[in-house]
N, C-alpha and C positions, 0 to 999 in steps of 0.2 A: 643340731649345733650350729654356734656364730663363729665364725674365720672373719682375719680381718685382714685388710688390704691395702700395703701402701704403694702411690699413685705418686712422679713425680711431674707436678705441672709448669707449665710454661711462663715461666717469667715475661712479661712484657717488656720492661723498665731494664732487666739487665738479663739475655738472651741465655746467657750461660749457669745466670744461677739455678739454681733447684727451689722448689718446695716443696711439703712433703705434704699428703693431707690424708689421715686414717678413718677408712672407715667400712662400715657390717659389710657382709658378701652380699647380701642384698639391696646393696647403693653403686657397691662398687661399677657398675653398669652403666648408670647414668657419670659418676663421676670420670670413665673410662672419656665416654664420649665428647665429656668437657675435655676432657686433655687433648682429642684426637681436636675439637673444632677449635680451639686456639693455637694450634699449630699453624693453621692455612685459615688468610679470610673465608670466609663464607660468599661472599660476592666476589665479581670479579671489580665492582663499581668501587669496594673499598680493598682493592689490589694495594698491598704497597705500604696501611698507614699501619700497617705495624703488628696488631692485634684483634680481634674479632669473638665471637661467642654467638651462641645460639641464646637468646633471650627467656625462652622454653626450661631450659634448663637449667639455667642459674640465677634468674631471677623472676621471687613469683610479686603479677602490683598489686597495691593495697590501692586506695585514694586517688583519687584527681588530685592533684592542688595550684593546678595552672594551664591556660593554653596559652602557646606562639603562635607564632604564622604559620610554622608548617608543621604542629599537630597539639595533642594536649601530653600535659606533663607529671610523671604518676609517682609517689611514693610506691618504695618496692624497695623488699626485701633480699641479698644476696644469699642463698639455701644454701651454701658449704660455710660460709663466711660467720654469716645474719648480720654484713653490714648493711642498714639501712641508708638508702639511694634515694635521688631523684633523675626518673626515669623517662627521659624526652624523647618523645615517639615520632620521628618524622614521615610521615603515611606519605609524601610524594615521593616518587624517582623519576621523574624526570631529570633532563642534562643537566639542567641550570641548580635547582637542587641539592643535585652529587655534586654539584662543582663548590658548589656551596658548605656542604656538609666535609669534602674533603679537604678543604681551607680550614676548616672551624677546627678537622682532625690536628690536623698537621700544624699549627699553632700551638693547641692545647699539649702539644707533647710537649713541645719544644719551652711553651711559658712557666714552667714552673714556680709557683709564686706563692707567699702567705696570703698575696689580696687580689688572687685572680683564683678562679673557683676551678676543682682540680676535674680532671675528668679520669672516669675509672675504668671505662671499659665500653666497646665497642659494638653494638648486637646486629648480628640480623634475624628479622623476623619474617616467620615463612607462613600464610595465613592462607588458606582455603588456596593454596596456589600461586598469592599474589605475597610477593617478594619486597620486606621493605626493611628500615632500619631505628633503631633506637639508642642515645646517646644516656651512659651512666653515669651521673656528675654528685659532688659528695652532696649530700641532704643539707641546705642550708633552709634557717628558719620562714623567711620572709626577704622582699628590699623595704629598702627604707620608705618607703610607703607609707606602709604596712604595719611597720614596728609598732605604733603606736596609735591608740584608740582615737578614732578623729576629735580636729578641736585639740589637742595635746601637740606641746610642741618641743622637741628635742631641747634637752640644757646647751649653753653655749658651749661647754664644756665635749658638748656630745655630737656637738655638730664641728667643732676646730677637729676634733677626734676621728672624724668621715672623712673631711673634707684632707687629713695629713695621707690617712689611708689610702684615699681613691691616688693621691699625688704620687706617693710609693710606689702603687699596681702598672698605675701610666708612665712612671720611670723605666718603668724595669720594659712595659712595652717596647718603648720609644727605643729604648738602648738597645729592643732584642731589632729593631729593624722592622716592626709592626704599625701601625696605626689601627684603633678599634670603630672610631667611624659611624658608631651610637653609643656614644655614652650618654647617659640619661639616669635618673632615680632608682628605675622599674629595675635600671641593670646592674645593681646594686646591691647584693643579700649581704644579710646576715647570717653570721653563727656564732654559736659561743656565747659570748659576753661580751657583744659590738666589737666583732672581728669582722672588717667589709671586704665581701670575695667582690671581684669583676665578674662581669658571667658574658652570652651571649656574644660570641663573637665572627658570629654567622655573616656579615660587617664586615668582618678587620679584613686587611690587604698589608701586607710584605712592601716594604718602602723603602729607596735609596733615597739617597738626595742627590735631585736631578742637576745633569750639565746641559752647557746650553747648547752645546749642538744632539746632546740624543734625551732631550724633556722626557717622562715616564707622566703619561699622562692617567690620570683615575678616572671611574663611574662617579660623573655627577650626580646631584639631590640624592645622594647618601645619608641615613641616619632618620631620625623621627625630628622632622620640621623644629618643632620648639628650640629644640639643640643643634641645629646648624648654625655654620660661620657663613658670615655675607658672602665671605668668599665663596662657600658652595651655594645661599643664597640666588646669586649672581652666573649661575652654573658658570667655574670656573673648574677646569680638569688637570688643572695642576694646581693640586693643597696636602698638602703633608702634619705631620705633628700640630700645629697649630692652629688646625680647626680642632685638633680634642684636646686642644685648653681651649678652647672658646665653649666647648660642651663643659667643661668642668667651672670654667665663669659662673657659665648656666644654673651650675647643681648649688653651686655656691650661693648663690643670689636665690636659689628656692630654696635653699634650709633655711637665711636670711628672715623671706621674707612669709615661707612660706606656704609661697600659690608661685606659681608658675613665673619667671621673670617675664619673660616676651610670649603672653599666651596667644600667638599670631593664629590664623586659619588657614592662610595661603600664602605664600612666601616676598609678595607684595604689603598685602598688608604688616608683616614679622620683618621685614626692612624699613619702612615708616616706623614702626616700635622703638626696634631697635638707633634709629635716629636721634628719637626724640630724651634718649637718653646717652649716646652715645656720639650723638652730632652727626653732623653731613657727608657723607662719602666724598671724597673730594681728590684732587692730586698732591693737593697738596697736607693733607693728613695720612695718606696710602695712595703714594706714588705710582707703583707698581698695578695699577686698579685701571689703568688704560686698557694694558694687554686683555681686558674679560671685555669680550664684543659685547655682551647682552648691557654693560655699564655701558653702553652708545646708544643704546635701545629704549628702555624706560626711560621713563622720568622720578627723580626722587629727591626728595625734599631738600633745598640749596637753604645756608646762611644760618644751619644752624648749630650752635656751639654745643660743644661734650657736659652735657646737664646730668648726668650719671652719679656724681659726689651729692650735687642739692638733690636730686628727686631722690636717692635714697634714705637721705635721715629721717623720715619717717618711720624708715623698720629697723631701722640702727646706726644707733649713735656710735659706734666705734670705729673711729678710724682708718686704724689698722684694716680693718673687718674692706672695711670697702676701696682701701687703698691698693690692698690683695686681688680682688675683686676685678679694681677697674683695670690693672696690669692685665689682668687675663682679656679684659674685652677692648681690649684693641682693633681698631677696625684693621686695622694692618698689621698684618699676618708676621710679619717680622719683628714686632713690638710686643709682640707678647710675648710672656714670661713662659721657662721649660718649666717641666712638671719639675727637675732637679732645683731651680732655681725659685720655684714656688713654691716648694716642701721647703726650705728653707728664709720663707719669709720671717719679718718681727712679732708680723701675726700670732705665731706658735709659741713663740717663747713669755709671750702677753700673759696675765690672770685673767681669767682664769686658766688654765692649763691645761690641751685634751686630755679627755679621759682614759683612762687603761681599757684594756680589751684583751680578750682570753681567747 
């Protein structure tokens, strides 16, 4: 004899809301366990994050689809909703990893936007007596570097669309008081028909405008080297949203050039490549650089003019494209365009228009 039981499941977005799942008697025990787990975080390390589930009772892992600094990424299926997700495994449980995990989860709970990857669940894993965690995200096809087979480039309208969507997401991140600190093509994922999602907020951090009597210092040398802004390469601890905008400029250059814009292997080499295109770093072009200690301790090429427009013409003959990129790649952080201003640049109104996405 079959009977059905209805359980009210906890809603992480609206604690007062209710949703119901009908199940046959043979499965109701598992769903009851899921309900109990969803009410209370599984681990003290995730207390206060608002929701948590036991991975084994909710998700069935499939194939491995990627690998990150903290662990592997798997395709998985929710056993109750049948939704397919990307399950990011967090293998390490040291204090630093947990701090990054907590920060990433807190941010993604607040940053709900069509161009930011959606966090669906925080899961606990208890394997062989060892506790770890995993994060369930909406499943994306791939990042923009793998979207086309080798040798094939995005159409100009697609490049415009990618950049426009990136700027929309970055503007939202900055408007909510955060900086990403690791924007790069590998962290721009694609879902549906060309919709871009900004991912990997492990290095992101809350940001407030500094005041003269209490400047807020950041961790130096953050992000992937090729996309680091000059102020970060020089070891500054006082940086903010303009550092993200430099990364956007590097991504734009890579979309147009089809290879990294500044492929330096060391900070010194990268600074020399930047100077070759953007000109020498001097107080004349960047007055506040004298406040960075490292600037006075290293030798940098002097007397170099800004040749970005001239050097890039072999890769792109679109004046508006090079103009936007050069405004993002200003040596002085205070002179770089913010995301909203960049998103309204004439480049996006010129033919061909940005490709539509779904």
